[in-house]
C-alpha positions in Angstrom: 39.6 40.8 54.1 39.3 37.4 55.9 36.4 38.9 58.0 34.6 39.6 54.9 34.8 35.6 53.8 33.8 34.8 57.6 30.8 37.2 57.3 29.5 36.1 53.6 30.0 32.4 54.9 27.7 33.0 57.9 25.0 34.5 56.0 24.8 31.7 53.3 24.6 29.1 56.5 21.7 31.5 58.0 20.0 31.3 54.5 20.4 27.5 54.4 19.2 27.2 58.0 15.9 29.3 57.4 14.8 27.4 54.2 14.8 24.3 55.9 13.3 25.8 58.7 9.0 25.9 59.1 7.0 29.5 59.5 6.8 31.1 63.0 3.3 30.7 63.2 3.6 27.2 64.4 2.3 25.5 61.9 4.4 22.4 60.9 3.3 22.2 57.4 5.9 24.2 56.0 8.1 23.3 53.2 10.6 20.7 53.7 13.2 18.8 51.6 12.1 16.9 48.6 12.7 13.3 48.2 15.3 12.1 45.7 14.4 9.8 42.8 15.8 6.5 43.6 16.6 4.1 40.8 13.9 1.4 40.1 14.4 -2.0 41.2 15.7 -3.8 38.0 13.9 -7.0 39.3 10.3 -5.5 38.7 10.8 -5.5 34.8 10.6 -7.9 31.8 12.4 -7.6 28.9 13.3 -3.6 27.9 11.2 -0.6 27.8 11.1 0.5 23.9 12.5 3.0 22.8 11.2 6.5 21.0 13.3 4.8 17.7 11.9 1.3 17.9 8.3 2.5 18.9 8.7 5.1 15.7 10.1 2.1 13.7 7.1 -0.2 14.6 4.7 2.6 13.9 6.0 3.0 10.2 6.0 -0.3 9.8 2.6 -0.6 10.7 1.5 2.3 8.2 3.7 0.6 5.4 1.7 -2.8 5.9 -1.6 -0.6 6.1 -0.9 1.0 3.0 0.2 -1.9 1.4 -2.9 -3.5 1.9 -5.0 -0.9 1.1 -3.0 -0.6 -2.3 -3.4 -4.3 -3.2 -7.0 -4.1 -2.2 -7.5 -1.0 -4.2 -5.9 -2.9 -7.4 -8.1 -6.0 -6.9 -11.1 -4.0 -7.4 -9.8 -1.8 -10.1 -8.9 -5.3 -12.0 -12.6 -6.7 -11.0 -14.2 -3.3 -12.4 -12.1 -3.7 -15.6 -12.8 -7.4 -16.2 -16.6 -6.3 -15.4 -16.5 -3.9 -18.0 -14.8 -5.9 -20.7 -17.7 -8.5 -20.1 -19.7 -6.2 -20.5 -18.7 -4.8 -23.6 -18.1 -8.2 -25.1 -21.7 -8.9 -23.9 -23.2 -5.8 -25.8 -21.0 -6.4 -28.9 -22.2 -9.8 -29.1 -25.7 -8.9 -28.7 -25.2 -6.2 -31.5 -23.6 -8.6 -33.8 -26.8 -11.2 -33.2 -29.1 -8.2 -34.4 -27.2 -7.9 -37.5 -27.1 -11.5 -38.3 -30.8 -11.9 -37.4 -31.8 -9.4 -40.0 -29.6 -11.5 -42.7 -31.4 -13.9 -45.2 -29.1 -16.6 -46.4 -25.9 -16.4 -45.0 -25.0 -12.5 -45.3 -22.7 -10.6 -47.8 -19.5 -11.1 -46.0 -18.8 -15.1 -46.2 -16.2 -14.3 -48.8 -14.2 -12.0 -46.2 -14.1 -14.5 -43.3 -12.0 -17.6 -42.5 -11.4 -19.7 -40.1 -7.6 -21.3 -38.6 -7.9 -24.2 -35.7 -5.5 -23.8 -32.7 -4.4 -26.8 -31.8 -5.6 -28.3 -28.7 -2.4 -28.5 -26.6 -2.0 -25.0 -27.5 -5.5 -24.0 -25.8 -5.5 -26.8 -22.7 -8.1 -28.8 -24.4 -10.4 -25.8 -25.2 -11.5 -25.8 -28.8 -10.9 -22.9 -30.0 -10.8 -21.2 -33.4 -9.4 -18.0 -34.8 -11.8 -16.2 -37.3 -10.2 -14.0 -40.1 -12.0 -10.8 -40.9 -10.8 -8.8 -43.7 -12.5 -5.7 -44.9 -12.1 -5.9 -48.6 -13.9 -3.0 -49.3 -12.7 0.5 -49.9 -14.8 2.2 -46.9 -15.0 1.4 -42.9 -17.1 -1.2 -42.4 -18.1 -3.4 -39.0 -18.7 -7.3 -39.4 -20.5 -9.9 -37.9 -20.1 -13.6 -37.9 -21.6 -16.9 -36.6 -19.7 -20.0 -36.3 -21.5 -23.4 -36.2 -20.0 -26.4 -34.6 -21.6 -29.6 -35.9 -21.2 -33.5 -35.1 -20.5 -36.2 -37.2 -24.2 -36.4 -38.0 -23.9 -32.8 -39.3 -26.4 -31.8 -36.7 -25.4 -28.0 -35.0 -24.4 -28.6 -31.4 -23.3 -25.1 -30.7 -23.0 -21.7 -32.3 -20.7 -18.7 -31.1 -21.3 -15.2 -32.5 -18.3 -13.1 -32.7 -17.2 -9.8 -35.1 -15.1 -6.9 -35.7 -16.1 -2.9 -35.2 -14.9 -0.3 -37.5 -12.5 -2.1 -39.6 -11.0 0.3 -42.0 -10.5 -0.7 -45.5 -8.0 -3.3 -46.0 -7.9 -3.8 -42.0 -7.9 -7.3 -40.8 -9.3 -8.5 -37.5 -8.9 -12.1 -35.4 -11.4 -12.5 -32.6 -11.9 -16.1 -31.4 -14.5 -18.4 -31.3 -14.5 -20.7 -28.2 -16.5 -23.4 -27.9 -18.0 -24.8 -24.4 -18.1 -28.5 -25.7 -15.7 -30.9 -24.6 -12.9 -31.8 -27.0 -14.2 -35.4 -28.0 -16.0 -36.2 -29.5 -14.7 -34.1 -32.7 -16.9 -31.3 -34.1 -16.6 -29.5 -37.4 -16.8 -25.8 -37.2 -17.7 -24.1 -40.4 -19.0 -19.9 -40.8 -22.9 -20.2 -41.0 -23.3 -16.5 -41.5 -21.0 -13.2 -42.0 -22.5 -10.0 -42.5 -21.1 -6.6 -43.3 -22.6 -3.7 -42.3 
């Protein structure tokens, strides 16, 4: 038993010796023991190398910022587009109302369907604004065009605003605003110059 153990140990030692030696062709470029990695000198580093978790968190944070920025830009573009669309609709309607009023002789057929209500300057940040109350008193759906004139103390018209309402059902009421671009002083008097139902 002891002889077998001794024989096995010798065989292992011989195999180890053969591995460490070069070939028998006289060439010294045979296998050699590979160098062991040593710990880096800590004095060569500043700070701590980022861990994969920290790197991933930074990446996700950057993605979130980019996404939030893109969303804000998209919302801003949509708001601008919506505002431009509303402004285009308002201008298109104003042109239609003006065309209807230009075709009218006299004050129009709907003066009795329209009235004005002033808004206090304190509520409008010193902007002169009037609520134009339009009521469809007929039994059919109709549209209305209204011109409001602003006159000075001499009765001279210094500004006109055109508003209206489209497709009011029988008995339905609309309240667009006639907003003056003139300063709050001197005082101006507003009146319904024309009102046409069509």
